[in-house]
N, C-alpha and C positions, 0 to 999 in steps of 0.2 A: 872340614867342619864335620863333628862328628853326626849331629842332627840330621845332618843331610845324607849320609853315608847309605843309608838303607836307597832312598829314592836314588842318587846316583850309580848304585849298583843296579837298579831294575834298568835304568837308562842306558845305561851301560850295553844292555841285551837288544837295545833298537839296533836294527842294521844301519851302518852308515851309507848313504847313497853318494859320497864324495869316492874319488878315484884314491889309489893310496898316496900320491903326490900331493892331493889338496886338503889334506887333514894338518893344517897348522894348529887350527885350535880342535882341541878334542870334543867330540859328540856329545857326552852325556853333561859336559859343563856348558856347551852352548844350549843344550835343551833347559838344564836346570837355569841358567841366566835368563833365558829368553822365558821362562815360566815365571820366575820372580819380577822379571819388568812387566808383564801382562797383568800379573796380581796386583802390582804397584799402580797399575792404569794406563800403561804404555798399550796403544793399538795399531801400531804399525810396525814393521822392520824398523825403520828409522828411529822410532821411539826406544824399541829394544836394543840397538845400538849406542844410543844417548844415554840410555839405563847403563848400560854396561860400562861406557866410557867414563862417566859420572863415579861410578861407584868401582871401577877398576883397581885401583890401591888395594880397598877392602877387599874385594875379591879375590887378589891373589893372596893376600896374607892370610885370608880364612880358608883358602883352600890349597894354599902351596903352588900356587901359580905365577907364571912368571910371564905374562900377557904384556908386552908394551903398548899395544892399541886394542881396542875392540875392532872385533870383525867387520869387514864393510858390509852395509845394509844388503848388498846384492847376494854376498855370502851367506847371509844370515836367511834372505828369501831362498836360496837354492837350496841350502839344506833343510829348512823347513818344509817346504814342497815337495821335495824329493824323497821324504820320510813315507816308510808303509802305514799307513792309519789302523792298520789291525795290530801291527806289531809296537806301535805307540800306548793303542788301547788296551793290548794285554801288559804291557808295564807297569801303567796305571792303575788296571785292576789289581796285579801281585801287590802293589804298591798299597794300595787300599786295603787289602786283605790283610796284609801285615799289620797296619794300623789298628782296624778293626779287630785283630785277635789279641793286639796290646792292650787294649782299653777295654774290654769287656771280658766278662764271663762268658762261656760257649753257651749258646741259648739266650741268651739275654742280651742281645746286641738291637740296634736298632737302625733302619734304613728309611731315609725321606727321600720319596722321587716326585717330580715336578718338570714337567716339560716346558720349555723356553725355547722362543727364537732367538738364536744368537744375533745379537747386538753387532751391527756390522758387517753381518755374514753376506750381506748383498749390498753391492754399491749401485748407484743410481747408473743407467745407460748413459756413457758420453763422458763419465768422470775418469780422472787417469789410471784408478784403480779396479775398473769395472773389468770383470773377466769374463769375455764373450766366449770362450770355450766353454764353460760350464755356466751358461745363461739360464738359471733358474730362479726360481721365487726363493727366498731365506731358508737355509737349512733351520730344520727343527730337531734340537739334539737332546737327547736324553741318555745319559750315562756314554756320549760320544757317539750315538747310534743315529745315524740318518733315518727319517720316518719319511715314507713315500708322501708325496705330494697332495695327493687324493685321501690320505688317510689323517689318523690324528694318534695321540700317544698311547692309547689304551692297549693295542696289540701289544707295540713296543715296550711298554711297563710289563705286561703278562711275559713275554718272553724273558725280558730281562729277569725277572723275579725266578721264571722258570731256571735259567742258567746258572744264577747264585745259588741254587739248592739250599735254601735256609732250613735250619732247625726248627723244631716249635719252639714257641716262647721270644721270637725274634718281632720286634714291633716294627710295622710297615706303616708309614704315613704317604696319601697320596690325595691330592685335591679332589674336590666335588666333582669331577668329571669321571672319576671311577666309581660312583655310587649305583649306577642302575641297577635294578634287581637281578638282570641276568647275567651280571658280572660276578 
């Protein structure tokens, strides 16, 4: 599907955590289908697999694939947990930059920043999905950047805006948290 070609190209740059003989399903498609499943409301590895299984005939036709079944939820979990978050973030930023460049005149873009706690980023202790290895409070995410537990989104937003190297004329919106006089 041509609309997803740029994103698939970016996802192809993400290093695959699997061994050579464990690559029955190509990584860019596993990642894209996982994204589509999550955007559609799936919130678990089994949900991703169910999404792929239900839509497999259409996905095969649209992307020229010949998947006979969806990957197992354990395979999806292994793939997603094995990814390098820095590489995934870099791929998403390159794709976002392409989208931004395609829809705006240079210097006339807009960016909206708002920190949120990821829904479901922490499972209660004792639940089957609780991650005891990373026992911590819910991750706060701003453009896929972890924010320190004793901090807030202000320093992360300032660092992110600095990294973006925005030109004059770009409109940046933030919530009231960013309005103190010393900022």
